[in-house]
C-alpha positions as CSV (number, residue, x, y, z in Angstrom):
1,M,197.9,131.0,17.6
2,S,197.8,127.6,19.2
3,G,200.8,125.8,20.7
4,R,202.9,123.5,18.6
5,G,201.3,120.2,17.6
6,V,198.5,119.0,15.4
7,P,196.5,122.3,15.4
8,Y,199.7,124.3,14.7
9,A,200.6,122.1,11.8
10,L,197.0,122.4,10.4
11,D,197.2,126.2,10.8
12,Q,200.3,126.2,8.7
13,R,198.8,124.1,5.9
14,V,195.6,126.2,5.8
15,Y,197.7,129.4,5.6
16,E,199.9,127.9,2.7
17,I,196.8,127.0,0.7
18,A,195.1,130.3,1.4
19,S,198.1,132.2,0.3
20,S,198.8,130.2,-2.9
21,A,195.3,129.5,-4.2
22,T,192.6,132.0,-5.0
23,T,189.6,129.8,-5.6
24,W,189.8,127.6,-2.4
25,T,186.8,127.0,-0.3
26,V,186.5,125.5,3.1
27,A,185.1,122.2,1.5
28,S,187.9,122.0,-1.0
29,M,190.6,122.8,1.5
30,S,189.0,120.2,3.9
31,Q,189.2,117.5,1.1
32,Q,192.7,118.5,0.1
33,L,194.0,118.4,3.7
34,G,192.0,115.3,4.8
35,A,190.6,117.3,7.7
36,A,187.1,118.0,8.8
37,E,185.5,121.2,7.7
38,A,185.0,122.2,11.3
39,A,188.8,121.8,11.9
40,V,189.6,124.0,8.9
41,E,187.1,126.7,10.0
42,E,188.8,126.7,13.5
43,A,192.2,127.0,11.9
44,L,191.0,130.0,9.8
45,A,189.6,131.7,13.0
46,R,193.0,131.3,14.7
47,L,194.7,132.7,11.7
48,A,192.3,135.6,11.6
49,S,192.9,136.3,15.3
50,V,196.6,137.0,14.6
51,G,195.9,138.9,11.3
52,L,197.3,136.3,8.9
53,V,193.8,136.1,7.1
54,R,191.2,138.7,6.9
55,P,187.4,138.3,6.2
56,A,186.7,138.7,2.4
57,P,183.0,138.1,1.7
58,A,183.7,138.2,-2.1
59,A,186.2,135.5,-2.0
60,P,185.0,131.9,-2.5
61,G,186.4,130.7,0.9
62,G,185.3,133.9,2.7
63,Y,189.0,134.8,3.7
64,A,191.9,136.5,2.0
65,A,195.5,135.7,3.1
66,V,197.7,138.5,4.6
67,A,201.4,138.6,4.2
68,P,203.2,137.8,7.6
69,E,205.1,141.1,7.6
70,V,201.8,143.0,7.1
71,A,200.2,141.1,9.9
72,L,203.1,141.8,12.2
73,T,202.9,145.5,11.4
74,R,199.2,145.6,12.2
75,L,199.8,143.6,15.4
76,F,202.5,146.1,16.5
77,G,200.2,149.0,15.7
78,Q,197.3,147.4,17.7
79,E,199.7,146.9,20.6
80,E,200.8,150.5,20.4
81,R,197.3,151.7,20.3
82,Q,196.4,149.6,23.4
83,L,199.5,150.9,25.2
84,T,198.5,154.4,24.4
85,Q,195.1,153.9,25.8
86,Q,196.5,152.3,28.9
87,L,198.9,155.2,29.4
88,A,196.0,157.6,28.9
89,K,194.0,155.7,31.5
90,L,197.0,155.7,33.9
91,A,197.2,159.5,33.5
92,E,193.6,159.9,34.3
93,T,194.0,157.7,37.5
94,R,197.1,159.7,38.6
95,E,195.1,163.0,38.1
96,A,192.3,161.5,40.1
97,I,194.8,160.6,42.9
98,T,196.3,164.0,42.8
99,S,192.8,165.6,43.1
100,V,191.9,163.4,46.1
101,M,195.1,164.3,47.9
102,R,194.8,168.0,47.1
103,D,191.1,168.6,47.6
104,F,189.9,166.0,50.1
105,L,192.7,165.0,52.4
106,D,192.6,168.4,54.0
107,L,188.9,167.8,54.7
108,R,189.8,164.5,56.5
109,T,192.5,166.3,58.5
110,T,190.0,169.0,59.5
111,R,187.7,166.3,60.8
112,R,190.5,164.6,62.8
113,R,191.1,167.9,64.5
114,T,187.7,167.5,66.2
115,L,188.2,166.3,69.7
116,Q,187.6,162.5,70.2
117,V,187.8,160.9,73.6
118,E,188.1,157.1,73.8
119,P,187.3,155.3,77.0
120,L,189.9,152.8,78.3
121,P,188.2,151.2,81.4
122,T,190.7,148.4,82.0
123,E,194.4,148.2,82.7
124,G,194.7,145.9,79.7
125,L,193.2,148.5,77.3
126,V,195.5,151.2,78.9
127,A,198.6,149.0,78.3
128,E,197.5,148.3,74.8
129,F,197.0,152.0,74.1
130,L,200.4,152.8,75.6
131,D,202.1,150.3,73.3
132,G,200.4,151.7,70.3
133,A,201.1,155.3,71.3
134,A,204.8,154.4,71.6
135,G,204.7,153.2,68.0
136,L,202.7,156.2,66.8
137,A,205.0,158.9,68.3
138,R,206.8,160.9,65.6
139,R,208.7,163.6,67.5
140,E,208.2,163.5,71.3
141,A,206.5,161.9,74.2
142,W,205.8,163.7,77.6
143,W,205.2,161.6,80.6
144,M,203.9,162.6,84.0
145,H,203.9,159.9,86.7
146,A,201.9,161.1,89.7
147,G,200.8,157.7,91.2
148,G,202.3,155.2,93.4
149,I,205.5,153.3,92.8
150,P,204.8,150.8,89.9
151,S,205.3,147.0,90.2
152,V,208.5,145.6,88.9
153,E,206.7,144.2,85.8
154,A,205.2,147.6,85.1
155,L,208.6,149.3,85.5
156,D,210.0,146.8,83.0
157,E,207.3,147.5,80.5
158,M,207.7,151.3,81.0
159,L,211.5,151.0,80.4
160,L,211.0,148.9,77.3
161,R,208.5,151.4,75.8
162,N,210.8,154.4,76.5
163,L,213.9,152.7,75.2
164,G,212.0,151.8,72.0
165,M,211.0,155.5,71.5
166,L,214.5,156.8,72.4
167,G,216.0,154.3,70.0
168,A,213.7,155.5,67.3
169,G,214.8,159.2,67.8
170,I,211.8,160.2,69.9
171,A,212.5,162.9,72.5
172,V,211.2,161.6,75.9
173,R,210.5,163.9,78.8
174,A,209.4,162.3,82.1
175,L,208.2,163.8,85.3
176,F,208.3,161.8,88.6
177,L,207.8,162.5,92.3
178,H,210.5,163.0,94.9
179,R,209.4,159.8,96.6
180,H,209.8,157.9,93.3
181,A,213.5,158.9,93.2
182,G,213.9,157.9,96.8
183,D,213.0,154.3,96.1
184,P,216.1,152.3,95.2
185,V,214.4,150.2,92.4
186,M,212.6,153.3,91.0
187,A,215.8,155.3,91.2
188,G,217.6,152.7,89.1
189,Y,214.8,152.8,86.5
190,L,215.2,156.7,86.4
191,R,219.0,156.3,85.9
192,D,218.4,153.9,83.1
193,L,216.1,156.5,81.4
194,V,218.7,159.2,81.8
195,H,221.5,157.1,80.6
196,A,219.5,156.1,77.5
197,G,218.9,159.8,76.6
198,A,215.6,160.8,78.2
199,E,215.1,164.0,80.1
200,V,213.9,163.2,83.7
201,R,212.8,165.6,86.4
202,I,211.4,165.2,89.8
203,A,208.7,167.3,91.6
204,T,207.2,167.6,95.0
205,H,203.7,167.4,93.6
206,L,202.2,166.4,90.3
207,P,198.5,166.9,89.6
208,Q,197.8,163.5,87.8
209,Q,199.0,160.8,85.5
210,M,199.5,162.0,82.0
211,L,201.1,161.1,78.6
212,V,201.1,163.5,75.8
213,V,202.4,162.3,72.3
214,D,203.2,165.0,69.7
215,Q,200.4,167.4,69.1
216,D,197.4,165.1,68.7
217,L,197.4,162.2,71.2
218,A,197.2,162.0,75.0
219,L,196.3,159.7,77.9
220,V,194.7,161.1,81.0
221,P,193.0,159.3,84.0
222,A,189.3,158.9,84.2
223,D,189.6,159.8,87.8
224,P,193.0,161.1,89.2
225,A,192.0,159.9,92.7
226,D,191.1,156.4,91.6
227,P,193.5,154.7,89.1
228,G,191.2,151.6,89.0
229,R,188.7,153.6,86.9
230,G,190.9,153.5,83.8
231,A,191.7,156.3,81.5
232,W,190.7,158.4,78.6
233,A,192.6,158.4,75.3
234,V,192.4,161.9,73.8
235,H,192.6,162.1,70.0
236,G,192.8,165.3,67.9
237,T,194.5,168.7,68.4
238,E,191.8,170.6,70.4
239,L,192.7,169.7,74.0
240,I,196.4,168.8,73.5
241,P,197.7,172.3,73.9
242,T,196.1,172.6,77.4
243,L,197.6,169.3,78.5
244,R,200.9,170.3,77.2
245,A,200.7,173.5,79.0
246,I,200.0,171.7,82.3
247,H,203.0,169.4,81.6
248,E,205.2,172.4,80.7
249,H,204.3,174.2,84.0
250,C,205.1,171.2,86.1
251,W,208.3,170.6,84.2
252,T,209.5,174.2,84.9
253,L,209.0,173.8,88.6
254,A,210.7,170.3,88.8
255,T,214.3,169.5,89.4
256,P,216.4,167.7,86.8
257,F,217.0,164.2,88.1
258,A,220.4,163.9,86.4
259,R,221.7,167.1,88.2
260,Q,220.5,165.7,91.6
261,A,222.0,162.3,90.9
262,D,225.4,163.4,89.5
263,G,225.9,166.8,91.2
264,A,225.3,165.9,94.8
265,A,227.8,164.0,97.0
266,P,227.4,160.3,96.6
267,D,225.1,158.6,99.0
268,T,227.2,155.9,100.7
269,T,224.4,154.4,102.9
270,A,222.8,151.2,102.1
271,S,219.2,150.0,103.1
272,P,218.7,146.7,105.1
273,V,217.4,145.1,101.9
274,E,220.6,146.0,100.2
275,D,222.6,144.5,103.2
276,V,220.7,141.3,102.6
277,L,221.4,141.6,98.9
278,V,225.1,142.0,99.4
279,R,225.3,139.2,102.0
280,L,223.7,136.8,99.5
281,L,226.0,137.9,96.7
282,A,229.0,137.5,99.0
283,E,227.8,133.9,99.7
284,G,227.7,133.1,96.1
285,V,223.9,132.8,95.8
286,K,222.8,132.9,92.1
287,D,221.1,136.1,90.9
288,D,217.8,134.3,90.0
289,A,217.6,132.9,93.5
290,I,218.3,136.4,95.0
291,A,215.6,137.9,92.9
292,R,213.1,135.3,94.1
293,R,214.2,136.0,97.8
294,L,213.7,139.7,97.3
295,G,210.6,139.4,95.2
296,V,211.9,141.3,92.2
297,S,212.8,140.5,88.6
298,T,216.4,139.6,87.6
299,R,216.4,142.9,85.5
300,T,215.4,145.0,88.6
301,L,218.0,143.0,90.6
302,S,220.7,143.9,88.1
303,R,219.7,147.7,88.5
304,M,219.7,147.4,92.3
305,I,223.2,145.9,92.2
306,S,224.6,148.6,89.8
307,A,223.0,151.4,92.0
308,L,224.5,150.0,95.1
309,L,228.0,149.5,93.7
310,E,227.9,153.1,92.3
311,R,226.7,154.5,95.7
312,L,229.5,152.6,97.6
313,G,232.2,153.6,95.1
314,V,233.3,150.0,94.4
315,Q,233.6,147.9,91.2
316,T,232.6,144.4,92.2
317,R,230.0,142.7,94.4
318,F,232.6,141.3,96.8
319,Q,234.2,144.7,97.3
320,A,230.7,146.0,98.2
321,A,230.5,143.3,100.9
322,L,233.9,144.2,102.2
323,E,233.0,147.9,102.3
324,L,229.8,147.3,104.2
325,H,231.6,145.1,106.6
326,R,234.2,147.9,107.1
327,R,231.5,150.3,107.9
328,G,229.9,147.9,110.4
329,R,226.8,147.2,108.2
330,L,227.7,143.5,108.0
331,A,228.5,142.0,111.4
332,D,230.5,138.9,110.1
333,P,233.6,139.2,107.9
334,V,233.2,138.0,104.4
335,T,235.4,135.6,102.6
336,T,235.9,134.9,98.9
337,P,232.5,134.0,97.5
338,R,232.0,130.3,96.8
339,A,231.1,129.2,93.3
340,A,227.4,129.9,92.4
């Protein structure tokens, strides 16, 4: 039916005449209503669309009126039939979905088991893959770091990736070299990993860089002797067991970093760089200025300070300066630091 207004009023008048008169025609109704025959025919078409009149070729006007309650019953019946058809179609669609999941997903999984190797020739592509792999991990991520000591920026990125996975409940196992653990900045990074819940071990020798994620994803160098040649991303389940076995072998021979860091006697020595660090702290130099002087990030500087305080067995930076002066590492006595 049309909205309220002139057509709505005309529809009502046409229906009243069709219901009360038996010999009406479009022409007579048009004359009685003072409306054009075309307008009357449009009103009859609207009434027919909602079932209030039905075609009746034997009737003079070509239509017969239908009681409103009968029209409503028919409309409800029509709606119910359409709903039944829609439900049947929905059931067919659900059955088709079930069939695809049951009969065809296994075929796709089988294809994915086929080994796929993706070249990552640049550092940017490698970093992009590492970010994606950290997000795809479901249960575990096994790292093997056999190269040189990464830059401060690279360490920060590595820490963020690992903290993100650990926060998501992913078990992280990381292998590093002894020389990594001997670097103050790198050692601070390793302690951060351990404190966050990662398993960290150190080894005398590791064959290559490696990342293994779950049972179907890995990253290996294109050339272990030349990191500049990029890496290969390994997809599928064919090669992963071999890579996991290599990692497991190296893991078994390595030493837990937590045991080495916590079980041995504290190292109370400080490097010349740390002497400078403490001197600047005692003089009240701001952290960001110290970081620039040392060529490290503020986050790395914070790790260096924490590592030094722990090694010296003190609680504050000023106490660290006093302790180093007591041991003869700082020639001049220190005074209370001035305001930064």
